[in-house]
C-alpha positions in Angstrom: 0.0 0.0 0.0 1.4 3.4 -0.9 2.6 5.7 1.8 0.4 8.8 2.1 2.4 11.9 2.7 0.9 15.4 3.4 1.7 18.3 1.2 0.7 21.9 1.8 -1.0 24.2 -0.7 -0.6 27.9 0.0 -3.1 30.1 -1.9 -2.4 33.8 -2.0 -4.9 36.1 -3.7 -3.7 39.4 -5.1 -5.3 42.1 -7.3 -3.5 42.9 -10.4 -2.3 46.5 -10.9 -4.5 47.0 -13.9 -8.2 45.9 -14.0 -10.4 44.2 -11.4 -9.1 40.6 -11.9 -7.9 38.7 -8.9 -5.1 36.2 -9.3 -4.4 33.2 -7.1 -0.8 32.2 -6.6 -0.7 28.5 -5.7 2.4 27.0 -4.2 2.7 23.3 -3.3 5.5 22.1 -1.0 6.9 19.6 -1.5 5.9 19.2 -5.2 3.8 16.3 -6.5 4.1 15.1 -10.0 0.4 15.2 -10.9 -1.1 18.3 -9.5 -3.7 18.1 -12.2 -5.3 15.0 -10.6 -5.7 16.7 -7.2 -9.2 17.9 -6.5 -8.9 21.5 -5.3 -11.4 22.9 -2.8 -10.6 26.5 -2.5 -12.1 29.1 -0.2 -10.9 32.4 -1.7 -12.7 34.7 0.7 -11.2 33.3 4.0 -7.8 32.4 2.4 -7.8 29.2 4.5 -4.9 26.8 4.2 -5.3 23.2 3.1 -3.1 20.1 3.0 -3.1 17.5 0.3 -2.6 13.8 0.8 -1.1 12.2 -2.3 -0.1 8.6 -2.7 -0.1 8.0 -6.4 -0.1 9.9 -9.7 -3.9 9.6 -10.0 -5.1 10.0 -6.4 -5.5 12.8 -3.9 -7.9 14.8 -1.8 -7.9 18.1 -0.1 -8.1 18.6 3.7 -7.9 21.5 6.1 -4.5 21.6 7.7 -4.4 19.9 11.0 -6.7 17.0 10.0 -5.4 13.5 9.3 -4.6 13.0 5.6 -6.8 10.4 3.9 -6.4 9.0 0.4 -9.3 9.0 -2.1 -9.0 7.8 -5.7 -10.1 10.3 -8.3 -10.1 9.4 -12.0 -7.9 11.6 -14.3 -10.6 11.3 -17.0 -14.3 10.9 -16.7 -16.3 8.2 -18.6 -19.2 10.7 -19.1 -21.1 13.4 -17.3 -22.7 11.0 -14.9 -19.3 9.7 -13.9 -18.1 13.3 -13.4 -21.2 14.0 -11.3 -20.3 11.1 -9.0 -16.8 12.4 -8.5 -18.1 15.9 -7.9 -20.7 14.7 -5.4 -17.9 12.9 -3.4 -16.1 16.2 -3.1 -19.3 18.0 -2.1 -20.3 15.3 0.5 -19.9 17.7 3.5 -22.9 19.7 2.2 -25.3 16.8 2.3 -28.2 17.6 4.6 -27.3 21.3 4.8 -30.4 23.5 5.4 -31.7 25.7 2.6 -29.5 24.0 0.1 -30.3 24.0 -3.6 -28.3 22.7 -6.6 -28.5 24.9 -9.8 -27.2 23.6 -13.1 -26.0 25.6 -16.1 -27.7 24.0 -19.1 -27.3 22.1 -21.1 -24.2 20.1 -20.3 -24.2 21.0 -16.6 -27.6 19.4 -16.0 -26.5 15.7 -16.1 -23.7 16.4 -13.7 -25.9 18.4 -11.4 -28.6 15.7 -11.4 -26.2 13.2 -9.8 -24.9 15.8 -7.4 -28.5 16.8 -6.3 -29.5 13.2 -5.8 -26.5 12.4 -3.7 -26.9 15.5 -1.6 -30.6 15.1 -1.3 -31.2 18.6 -2.6 -33.6 20.1 -5.1 -32.4 20.8 -8.6 -33.1 23.7 -10.9 -31.4 25.7 -13.6 -29.8 29.1 -14.2 -30.2 29.6 -17.9 -27.0 31.1 -19.4 -26.0 31.8 -22.9 -22.5 32.4 -24.1 -22.1 35.4 -26.5 -19.6 33.9 -29.0 -17.2 35.9 -31.2 -17.7 36.3 -34.9 -16.5 33.1 -36.7 -15.8 31.3 -33.4 -18.9 30.8 -31.2 -16.8 29.1 -28.5 -14.6 32.1 -28.0 -16.8 34.1 -25.6 -17.2 37.9 -25.9 -19.4 37.6 -22.8 -22.5 35.9 -21.6 -26.1 36.3 -20.5 -27.8 34.8 -17.4 -31.4 34.8 -16.3 -32.7 34.1 -12.8 -35.7 35.3 -10.8 -36.9 37.5 -13.6 -33.5 39.3 -13.9 -31.2 39.1 -16.9 -27.5 39.9 -16.4 -25.1 40.7 -19.2 -21.4 40.1 -18.7 -18.7 41.4 -21.1 -15.2 39.8 -21.6 -13.1 43.0 -22.0 -10.0 41.1 -23.1 -11.8 39.5 -26.1 -13.6 42.6 -27.0 -10.4 44.6 -27.0 -8.9 42.2 -29.5 -11.8 42.6 -31.9 -11.4 46.4 -32.0 -14.2 48.8 -32.9 -16.2 46.0 -34.6 -16.1 44.0 -31.4 -18.7 46.1 -29.6 -21.1 46.2 -32.5 -20.7 42.4 -33.0 -21.3 42.0 -29.2 -24.6 44.0 -29.2 -25.9 42.0 -32.2 -25.0 38.7 -30.6 -26.5 39.8 -27.3 -29.9 40.4 -28.9 -29.8 37.1 -30.7 -28.7 35.2 -27.5 -31.3 37.0 -25.4 -34.1 35.5 -27.6 -32.6 32.0 -27.3 -32.2 32.5 -23.5 -35.8 33.4 -23.1 -36.9 30.4 -25.2 -34.8 28.0 -23.2 -36.0 29.3 -19.9 -39.6 28.8 -21.0 -38.8 25.4 -22.2 -36.7 24.1 -19.2 -38.7 25.7 -16.4 -42.3 25.1 -17.8 -44.7 24.6 -15.0 -42.2 25.7 -12.3 -42.7 28.7 -10.1 -40.3 31.6 -9.9 -36.8 30.6 -8.8 -36.2 32.1 -5.3 -32.6 31.7 -4.0 -32.7 34.5 -1.4 -31.1 33.3 1.8 -30.2 29.9 0.3 -26.9 28.1 -0.1 -26.5 27.5 -3.8 -24.2 24.8 -5.4 -23.7 26.0 -8.9 -22.8 23.2 -11.3 -21.5 23.0 -14.8 -19.7 20.2 -16.7 -16.5 22.3 -16.7 -15.1 25.8 -16.9 -13.0 27.1 -19.8 -13.0 30.9 -20.0 -15.5 31.2 -17.2 -17.7 33.7 -19.0 -21.0 31.8 -18.5 -20.1 31.1 -14.8 -19.4 34.8 -14.2 -22.8 35.7 -15.6 -24.5 33.1 -13.4 -22.7 34.3 -10.3 -23.7 37.9 -11.0 -27.3 36.8 -11.4 -27.2 34.9 -8.2 -25.7 37.9 -6.4 -28.5 40.1 -7.6 -31.0 37.5 -6.4 -29.5 37.6 -2.8 -28.2 34.0 -2.5 -26.7 33.5 1.0 -23.7 31.6 -0.3 -22.6 30.2 -3.7 -20.3 27.2 -4.1 -19.1 26.8 -7.7 -18.6 23.1 -8.4 -17.2 21.7 -11.6 -15.4 18.4 -12.6 -12.7 20.2 -14.6 -11.2 23.6 -15.4 -8.0 25.5 -15.7 -6.5 26.5 -12.3 -6.1 30.2 -13.2 -9.8 30.5 -14.3 -10.9 28.7 -11.1 -8.9 31.3 -9.1 -10.6 34.1 -11.0 -14.0 32.6 -10.4 -13.1 32.3 -6.7 -13.0 36.1 -6.4 -16.8 36.0 -7.1 -17.9 32.8 -5.3 -17.7 31.8 -1.7 -16.0 28.5 -2.6 -14.8 26.8 -5.7 -14.6 23.0 -6.0 -12.9 21.6 -9.1 -12.1 17.9 -9.3 -9.3 18.0 -11.9 -7.2 21.0 -13.3 -5.4 19.7 -16.4 -2.1 21.3 -17.3 -2.0 22.3 -20.1 -5.7 22.9 -20.4 -7.2 22.9 -23.9 -11.0 22.3 -23.5 -13.5 20.9 -21.1 -14.0 17.9 -23.3 -10.4 16.7 -22.8 -11.5 15.3 -19.3 -14.3 13.2 -20.8 -14.2 10.0 -22.8 -17.8 10.5 -23.8 -18.7 14.2 -24.2 -21.8 13.9 -26.4 -24.0 17.0 -26.6 -26.9 17.2 -24.1 -30.2 17.8 -25.8 -33.1 19.9 -24.7 -35.1 16.7 -24.2 -32.4 15.4 -21.9 -32.5 18.6 -19.8 -36.3 18.4 -19.4 -36.2 14.7 -18.5 -33.5 15.2 -15.9 -35.2 18.2 -14.3 -38.4 16.3 -13.9 -36.9 13.0 -12.7 
């Protein structure tokens, strides 16, 4: 049996000299070979310190310093979104039975992951409808995003991308926002048909997606939840780049990310089956 040795992760948050972005500086002592396989549970508001127990290249879990290290196996690649949901639910186990808890998914791909998480945590499941505002010629390269919750629609810009597009970028953004707003409204009617208004005021929200890339859609959802007066928001994803998770941590109470590949190319790299989730799948999972 492998010997489990504790390591220490020190997370230091600093604001860059230009712009509002927060940056997390993560230092691991002593180093482990496969940091990308260690699930990181990061509380960026309290800057708490955690220790990592690592015993193999594909295993690890995060603990508060002072607790006994314990080894849990985590897959470096998920079979599908259900498998990713099970891994994420394990990381979120301390929230099981928490009062006023609700799991919110970002459709479409986040819904299968969140369904598993909600079932394991015995929490209700709903959706925050979000639409990425893609760049001209590359829909996956987000100029920003829209999110709708509790009757409020939030628009988030990605200034870095817009600055690269020059003067045409703002005009393209406004055209795309109008198009995506119509689609957002259609999806909200479709996914939440027969449901009452989504009220998250005073609740602990676990916000789930199948992964984070640029973080544009997650930022929009977080701003919408803030305007709806959620008591606390835990962002929970199976996979994402460490730097984006750190940036998201400046907006959320806690970020839970199971794997942080290095280098990171796309969310799909963590899945063996990354088939598209359909509208029918979303409706079925929400009513199950």
